[in-house]
C-alpha positions, 0 to 999 in steps of 0.5 A, a space after each residue: 545613361 541612354 539605352 544601347 543594344 548589343 546585337 550578334 549574329 548569334 546570342 547566347 543568354 547563358 545557362 541552359 538557354 538556347 542560342 538565338 540567331 540574330 539576337 540582341 541585349 538591350 541595356 540601360 543604366 547597367 542593367 539588362 532591359 530585354 534579351 531575345 531575337 532582335 526582330 522582337 525587340 525595340 532597339 535603341 539607336 546605339 547598337 554594338 554589333 558582332 558575330 556573338 553576344 554572351 555573358 562575360 567571363 568569371 575567373 574563380 581563382 586568380 592572384 591579382 598580385 600578378 595581374 590587374 583587373 583592367 588587364 582581365 576586363 579587356 579580354 572579357 573577364 568582368 568578375 574574379 576571386 582573388 584567392 591569396 593576398 596580403 590583407 592590405 592588398 585584398 582590402 584595396 582590390 575588394 569590390 563588387 566585381 572582386 571577391 577576396 580571400 586575403 591570406 591563406 590559412 596554413 600551419 606555421 611554416 606551411 605553404 605558401 609561406 616558404 615560397 611565392 607567399 613569403 611576404 604576407 600571403 599566409 596566416 598561421 593557425 597553430 591551434 583551434 583557438 588560434 584558427 577561430 581568432 584568425 577567422 574572426 579578424 578576417 575582412 574577406 568574402 571567402 576563407 581559404 585554407 592551405 593543405 599542401 604537404 609537398 616537400 614536407 611542408 607542415 599542414 594544419 591538422 584535422 582539428 584546426 581545419 575543422 575549427 577554421 570551417 566552423 568559425 567561418 560558417 559562424 560568420 556566414 563565410 564559406 571555405 575553399 581548400 587548396 588540397 591536391 592529394 587524396 589524403 588532403 581532399 579527405 581532410 578537407 571533406 572531413 572538416 566540411 569545406 565548401 569547395 576545392 579551389 584546385 582540381 587535385 593532381 593525385 589520382 582519386 579513388 572511386 570512393 573519394 570521387 563518390 564522396 566529393 560528389 555526395 558532399 556537394 563540394 564544387 571544384 575550381 578547375 586550374 587544370 592547365 596550370 596543374 597538367 595532365 594529372 589534374 585533367 584526368 581527375 577533372 574528367 573523373 570528377 565530372 563523370 561522378 557529377 561534381 560541378 567544375 568551375 572555371 579558374 586559371 590560378 593567374 600568377 602561377 607559371 604559364 598563366 597570363 591575365 585574361 580569358 584562357 582558351 587553354 583552360 576552356 579547352 581543358 574543361 571541354 575535354 573533361 567532358 563538359 564540351 565547349 558550351 559546357 566550358 563556357 557555362 563553367 566560366 559564366 554561371 558556374 564561376 559566378 556561383 563560387 563562394 564569395 561571388 555567389 549572389 552578385 550576378 547569375 552569370 546569365 543575361 536576364 531582364 532585370 539583371 546586371 549587364 555583364 556581357 561581351 561582344 565577340 567577332 566569332 562564335 567561341 564554341 566553334 572558333 575559341 575565345 577572341 579579343 572582344 569587340 566590346 565588354 560591358 559590366 
């Protein structure tokens, strides 16, 4: 493939790198050849120009049963984690840009088997041995456990959650937990989970916030779909030093396929600021279990070319329909 360049009045390479005025990214064979001030680069004849060039977005929490990769990509999302699907669907979607969790591991009759996940979105684990056997049979990139007691739904007991984590770790897989209450967050931490796939909605005590921070567990935002209670916890978690990752929970009420400026604004308001929100949606989400190691979420020479060209600076004006999406 011949080389081409993405050139913007502003270029943000991602991460902690400074914004470059009149910057460009040179791409060949799907990889970044060079990145920096346009005047310092040898640009090929083919150039896509816009107001802003930066890394494409990663959504660390979607349900592709309620959207498509193509819809997401058109808005600038080039990688996602599907965190709940029947095994056959997960196998179909799984790719370099789609990490999958398969069915949620839950107690018999537990969430989400009585609601949106009634048709194959849940797998029951009633004992530690059953948990180990189920995890051993999963063909996934990350394991998800559901700890949702709302409405009196049964929840896996501590020994079963621990068995899930131990079995997953033995296979080199991380575990992300649906845990919205303080008690379930503590159960997840006690078991050694690697991530919380939602911001909790029940107020978290200072002791719990400190424990989440000390554990090294990151939290996927999904703030817009969970509301103001989650927003308050997100701010408290960020203040405590807990990494927040962009995730929309595509499929939940009020969500839509694509980059959600509302979620970015929620992250910004949680204390990250608008540039910090973009970092959470690029290098932060790219580091999520199951996706980590595929792409840094930054535009770097030698790395994959996963980039967008926008008409305007999203830090100043918000996300807009991309002029071009690469990756």
